C-alpha positions in Angstrom: 0.1 0.0 0.2 1.3 3.5 -0.8 3.1 5.5 2.0 1.3 8.7 1.1 -0.8 9.3 4.1 -3.9 11.0 2.5 -7.1 9.2 2.7 -7.6 9.6 -1.0 -4.2 7.8 -1.6 -4.7 5.2 1.2 -8.3 4.5 -0.4 -6.6 4.1 -4.0 -4.0 1.8 -2.4 -6.7 -0.5 -0.9 -8.3 -0.8 -4.2 -5.0 -1.7 -6.0 -4.1 -4.3 -3.4 -7.4 -6.0 -3.4 -8.4 -5.8 -7.1 -8.8 -9.3 -8.6 -9.7 -10.9 -5.4 -13.0 -9.3 -4.7 -15.5 -7.4 -6.9 -15.3 -3.6 -7.2 -18.6 -3.2 -5.1 -17.3 -5.2 -2.3 -14.0 -3.5 -2.3 -16.0 -0.5 -1.8 -18.0 -1.7 1.0 -14.7 -2.8 2.7 -13.5 0.6 2.4 -16.4 2.2 4.1 -16.0 -0.4 7.0 -12.5 0.0 7.4 -12.6 3.7 8.0 -15.9 3.5 10.1 -13.6 1.0 12.3 -10.5 2.8 12.3 -11.6 6.2 12.4 -15.1 6.1 13.1 -16.1 7.9 10.0 -19.4 7.5 8.3 -19.6 7.3 4.3 -20.3 10.8 4.1 -17.6 12.0 6.5 -15.2 10.0 4.4 -16.2 11.5 1.3 -15.4 14.9 2.6 -12.1 14.0 4.4 -10.2 12.7 1.2 -7.5 15.1 1.6 -7.0 14.6 5.3 -3.9 12.7 6.2 -3.4 9.9 8.7 -0.7 8.0 10.1 0.7 6.0 13.0 -1.4 3.4 14.6 -4.4 4.2 12.4 -2.4 3.6 9.3 -0.9 0.4 10.8 -4.3 -0.8 11.5 -5.8 -0.2 7.9 -2.6 -2.1 6.8 -3.1 -5.1 8.9 -6.8 -5.0 7.7 -5.9 -5.0 4.1 -3.4 -7.7 4.6 -6.1 -9.9 6.3 -8.5 -9.2 3.4 -6.0 -10.2 0.8 -5.8 -13.6 2.5 -9.6 -13.7 2.1 -10.3 -13.7 6.0 -13.9 -12.4 6.2 -14.0 -8.8 6.9 -16.6 -9.3 9.7 -14.0 -11.4 11.5 -11.2 -8.9 11.0 -13.3 -6.2 12.5 -14.9 -8.8 15.0 -18.5 -7.0 14.2 -21.1 -6.7 11.8 -24.6 -4.8 11.5 -27.6 -7.1 10.7 -31.3 -6.1 10.6 -29.9 -2.7 11.7 -28.4 -4.1 14.9 -24.7 -4.4 16.1 -23.5 -8.0 16.4 -20.2 -9.4 17.8 -18.9 -11.9 15.4 -16.3 -14.6 16.1 -15.4 -18.0 14.3 -17.5 -19.8 16.7 -20.5 -18.9 14.6 -21.5 -18.3 11.0 -21.4 -14.7 10.2 -25.0 -13.4 9.6 -26.0 -12.9 5.9 -28.3 -10.5 4.3 -30.7 -13.4 2.9 -31.7 -14.3 6.6 -32.7 -10.7 7.3 -35.6 -11.6 4.8 -36.4 -14.6 6.7 -36.9 -12.3 9.9 -38.7 -9.7 8.0 -41.3 -12.5 7.3 -41.6 -13.6 10.6 -42.1 -10.2 11.9 -44.5 -9.0 9.3 -46.8 -12.0 10.0 -46.9 -11.5 13.9 -46.8 -7.7 14.3 -48.4 -6.6 17.9 -48.7 -10.4 18.8 -47.4 -12.0 22.2 -45.9 -15.4 21.2 -43.6 -17.9 22.3 -40.8 -18.4 19.9 -37.9 -20.7 19.4 -34.9 -20.2 17.1 -33.2 -23.5 16.6 -29.2 -23.4 15.7 -28.9 -19.8 16.9 -25.3 -19.1 16.5 -24.6 -15.4 17.0 -28.2 -14.9 18.1 -29.0 -12.9 15.1 -32.7 -14.3 14.3 -33.6 -14.6 17.8 -32.3 -10.9 18.8 -33.4 -9.3 15.7 -37.1 -11.0 16.3 -36.9 -9.9 20.3 -36.1 -6.4 19.3 -39.0 -6.2 17.0 -41.8 -8.4 18.5 -41.2 -7.1 22.0 -44.2 -8.6 23.5 -43.3 -12.1 22.4 -40.9 -14.5 24.6 -38.0 -15.5 22.6 -35.9 -18.7 23.1 -32.6 -19.5 21.4 -31.0 -22.9 21.0 -27.6 -24.1 19.9 -25.4 -27.3 20.4 -22.2 -25.0 20.8 -21.5 -23.7 24.0 -19.2 -21.1 22.4 -21.8 -19.9 20.0 -24.1 -19.7 22.9 -21.6 -17.5 24.9 -21.2 -15.3 21.7 -25.1 -15.1 21.4 -25.3 -14.2 25.2 -22.9 -11.5 24.6 -25.0 -10.1 21.5 -28.1 -10.2 23.7 -26.6 -8.1 26.1 -25.3 -5.9 23.6 -28.6 -5.2 22.2 -30.7 -5.2 25.5 -32.9 -8.0 24.8 -34.2 -10.7 27.3 -33.7 -14.1 25.8 -33.9 -17.7 27.2 -30.7 -19.5 25.7 -30.7 -23.3 25.6 -27.8 -25.7 24.9 -29.2 -28.6 23.3 -28.5 -31.0 20.3 -31.7 -30.9 18.3 -30.7 -34.2 16.5 -31.0 -35.9 19.9 -34.7 -37.0 20.1 -35.0 -36.8 24.0 -35.1 -33.1 24.2 -37.2 -31.9 26.9 -38.8 -28.3 27.2 -41.4 -26.9 29.2 -44.3 -25.3 27.5 -44.8 -25.3 23.8 -44.0 -22.6 21.2 -46.3 -20.7 18.6 -43.4 -20.2 16.3 -40.1 -22.2 15.4 -37.8 -20.5 13.2 -34.5 -21.9 11.9 -31.5 -21.5 9.4 -29.9 -25.0 10.0 -27.1 -26.5 8.0 -28.4 -27.4 4.4 -25.0 -27.4 2.3 -24.2 -30.8 1.1 -20.6 -32.0 1.4 -20.4 -32.3 -2.6 -21.2 -28.5 -2.7 -18.0 -27.5 -0.7 -15.9 -27.5 -4.2 -18.4 -24.5 -5.3 -17.6 -22.5 -2.0 -15.2 -19.7 -1.5 -12.0 -19.8 0.5 -13.4 -17.4 2.9 -16.3 -19.5 4.0 -14.5 -22.8 4.1 -11.4 -21.7 6.0 -13.3 -19.3 8.4 -16.6 -20.7 9.1 -17.6 -23.6 11.5 -18.4 -26.6 9.4 -20.9 -27.8 12.0 -23.1 -25.1 10.9 -23.0 -25.4 7.3 -22.9 -29.0 6.2 -25.1 -32.0 6.1 -24.7 -35.5 4.4 -25.1 -35.9 0.6 -27.3 -38.8 1.5 -29.7 -36.9 3.7 -29.6 -33.2 2.9 -32.9 -32.6 4.8 -31.4 -34.0 8.1 -32.0 -31.1 10.2 -35.5 -30.2 8.6 -37.0 -33.3 9.1 -35.7 -33.5 12.6 -37.1 -30.1 13.3 -40.5 -30.6 11.7 -40.7 -33.7 14.0 -39.7 -31.6 17.1 -42.4 -29.1 16.1 -45.2 -31.9 15.9 -44.6 -32.2 19.6 -43.6 -28.8 20.7 -45.7 -26.3 18.7 -49.2 -25.3 20.0 -52.1 -25.7 17.7 -51.7 -23.6 14.7 -48.0 -23.0 15.4 -45.9 -22.3 12.4 -42.3 -23.2 11.5 -40.1 -20.9 9.4 -36.9 -22.0 7.5 -34.1 -20.8 5.3 -33.5 -23.3 2.9 -31.2 -24.8 0.1 -32.8 -23.4 -2.9 -32.4 -26.7 -4.7 -35.0 -28.4 -2.3 -37.9 -26.3 -2.6 -40.4 -29.0 -3.7 -38.9 -31.5 -1.3 -39.6 -28.8 1.6 -43.1 -28.7 0.5 -43.6 -32.4 0.5 -42.0 -32.7 3.8 -44.3 -30.3 5.3 -47.3 -31.8 3.6 -46.4 -35.5 4.7 -46.5 -34.0 8.3 -49.9 -32.6 8.1 -48.9 -28.9 7.9 -51.0 -26.5 5.9 -50.8 -23.2 4.2 -47.4 -23.8 3.0 -45.7 -21.1 1.4 -42.3 -21.0 -0.7 -40.8 -17.8 -0.9 -38.0 -16.2 -3.1 -35.4 -14.0 -1.7 -34.3 -10.9 -3.1 -32.3 -12.7 -5.9 -35.2 -14.5 -7.0 -34.2 -17.8 -5.4 -36.4 -20.2 -3.4 -34.7 -19.7 0.0 -37.5 -19.6 2.7 -40.4 -21.7 3.3 -43.2 -21.6 6.2 -45.9 -24.1 7.4 -48.8 -24.1 9.8 -49.5 -27.0 11.9 -53.2 -27.9 12.5 
């Protein structure tokens, strides 16, 4: 990176260093995130400060971030934070980085249940992004969050405190059929592992090397493993007319409809995300 210390020249250097590794739009977003983290500058402040010179520890920090980005380490891990559903979240390698598509799943749950007082369970909570976002936007409801990973739950609890939410966290393995929970739920929501092992070769380095495999992959021979298990759990633990909302693998939309149907769910809706892919589904239990 250039040794010229003006923000304009530093930005030019960042673009040069990262060109060919990331798309231009992603590099532009990195630049905004970098200067917000290092200097506390908003996008607007950055644009009016291009001739400002910086140095010392701030310049060293920027160089370190760019070095990590060149190694394809996720920017959220470098900065140890992200914004999701307009809320701040701490991010570590103990849980999946919250992704924009999942915001659409949360939108769906919230828009369907405004002003209602419900018991809601998020299965496979990770950072807690789903449970916390729902709790902030459906404050009358009681939200529970389950995960198999104690480290992920520790992170989720931190994020719960960061966002001033009151969530009940449960450490359990959903694949173990003996889970006992007091009370029943009106909604179960989940973004479970759904990527087949054979799809690994299609995935980028920054996902494979930095994201927890436990939260990503399912066996090739049983790609709906978690969905089947969660629906079975829902049959026992949902109230009458309770609903399940899932984020899904776009390749299995029809299979998911069939799975809901054979388990006596109705009002099944398969929904496209902003990119036109079938990535969400819900069903209602009668």
